[in-house]
C-alpha positions, 0 to 999 in steps of 0.5 A: 473542509476538514475541521480540527477535532476536539482536544484529547479524549479517553480511548476505549479499549523493490525492488527491481533486482536483475536475474543475474543474482545467483538463483540457487542462493535466492532459492534457499535464502532466509528459508530456515529463519522465516516464520511459519504457521503451525502444521495444518490437519492431516487428511486435507489438501495442504496449500502453501501461501507466501506472505511478509506480514509482521508483528500484529498483522502476522498474528491476525493473518494466522488467526484467519488461516486457523479459522479457514482450516477449521471451517474447510473440510477439504483444504488447509493453508500453511503460512511461510513468512518471507520477511519482506516483499523484496525477499519474496519477490526475489525468491519467487523469481528465482523459484520460477527458474527452477523449484516449487512455487506456493499456491498462494502469494502476496505481491504488489501489482508490478510484481504480478505483471513480471510473474505473468510474463513467466506464464505462472499466474492463474487468471481469475476471471473464470473463478470469479464468475463461475456459476457454482463457486464464483461470486454472485453479481451482488457479491461482486458489486459489493467489492470496492471497484478501484480494488478490482480495477487495480487487479486487472492488467491492461497489458495482459488483456485486462485479465484479473490476475490477482485479488485485493489483500493488504490494501491501504491509502496514502493519508495525511496525518496531522497534530491538530493541537500543534496546528491550533497553536499556530492559528490553524483551524482546518486541515490543508486541502490543497498543496499550496495550503499545506505549504503555508501551514508549514510556514505558520507552524515553523514561525510558531515552533522554530522547527520543521512542520513536516517529516518527509519520507522519500517514499515513491508512492507519496511522490506518485500521489503528488503527481496524480493529485496535481493532475498528471499521469504516471505511465501509459501502458499501451506505449510503455512510457512513463510521464515522470518528466511532465510538468506535474512531476516537475511541480511535485519535485518543486514543492518538495524542494521548497519544503526542504530549502525553507526548513519546512520539512525534515528528511528522514533516513531512507526506509526508517520510521523516523517520521512516525517517531517524530510525529508521535513525539509531537515534534512535527505537525504533519506526516504522509503515511499509509492508512495502516499506520493508524493502528501503530499510532494508537499505541504510540500516542496513548498515555498509560491512563488511556488518553491521546498524548495530543489531538491528531487527525487523518485526512486525504492528502492535499491536491492541486488547486481546483483538483478533486480529492485523490490519493494513491491506493496501494498494498499487496494483492494475493495471487494464485500460481498455476498448479493442479485444478484441485489446488487452484480451486482450494486457493480460490476457496481461501480467497473467497473466505478472506474477502467475506464481510465478517473476515475483511472487517476483522482483518481491517480493525486488527491491521489497519488495512482496508476492508475489501467489501462495502458491506463490511461497514454493516458488521458489528465489528466495523460499526463498533470500531468507527464509533470510536471517532472520526479518524477511525473511519477516515480511511474507509471514507477515502477509499472512493478517492483511491487510485492505483499505481501502474501495474505494469512490468518494470514498475518495481524498478522505476520506484527505485529510480523515483527514490533516487530522483527524490534524493537528488532534489532534497539534497540539492544535487539536482534541480527539480527540472533536471531530476524529472528529465533524468527520471523520465528518461531512465523510467522509459528505458526500464519500461521498454526493457520489458516490452518485447516480453510482455504478453498481449 
């Protein structure tokens, strides 16, 4: 049971585009306007890394790269910010057709699977287990298992094709002052409790209790938390027309029809804005949003505007705790042995306990290593209050979305199905049936090319 926290106290301070797009245009798009790190020291092998971090997250990444470049006598990393994962994915696909790929690249699992089909991704198993420059057994055991599992690809012989980088979890954010005003003393643990609490809040305030973003990962989490499956890789079939998918869509339909949820503009931050403005009691967002909430919800004198909490999202009745693990991973594109070794050295540096702890505190992303919790950095961070370690404590309940080629396009199909339901254009059953059929076709489209 998650009890509501006390009132405020001071704070101490994708894409699935077709390759019929003009490849030459993509290979050159946005290149001059992208943010790049300073030139590394001369005399070293310079490795390029494509990423899509923004604002304070990019600043944190630049600082880590500077530390690596200062510490390494042999290698230096130069960053290229592509602006978004969509642009990064498009440009990488175009470059595969003709051009120079970076040494390191951040990508979602489904993107990695598509790159692997082109045979340009370096499998990392031999590097991970190498007796001289790999990770020892204790070091490997220190990495959260769910992170490594998400980077092993069933359709490619369970090879380790990428490494955890910007990992986060779907979390429930709750305005606990608003809940208390409606007579609610604990956060919802099931979806039935969630709907009922939304009704209580609306009865008290006359407004929707939930700002809903049509995010495919949130839908995936709902399906999984109700006991469903998203896809089976062996037969390349989605299960998005199953009873749990219908149940998830029905739940969303109920929330919208009863005026319990307000549907925000696709891709906007309106849910965060409404939550920080005290308009709604609930939003579902990545655990990384916690760092932005600290800015949104702090008054000039350093106090929270209202009491709020983070928790694992609700689940189906009688189901165990579960949420979706998502976020980018880092992969190495094939090049020369020397450059590949240097890229691996950067990955090792990035996931070292002190660095992953620093990255977590500055960005809100999850630390990759269990032992990061023992660093002074994370101990001080966790001491600030329960919500500062809520995501860390939820890691064992994280489940990765399918890392199968074609899933990026399936995510777009999920957005369409969600839109059809919340706008009343399709019933939940109709939307699920159409979604399952279209998703199966998209996954099957990649089947002939998939390497086994």
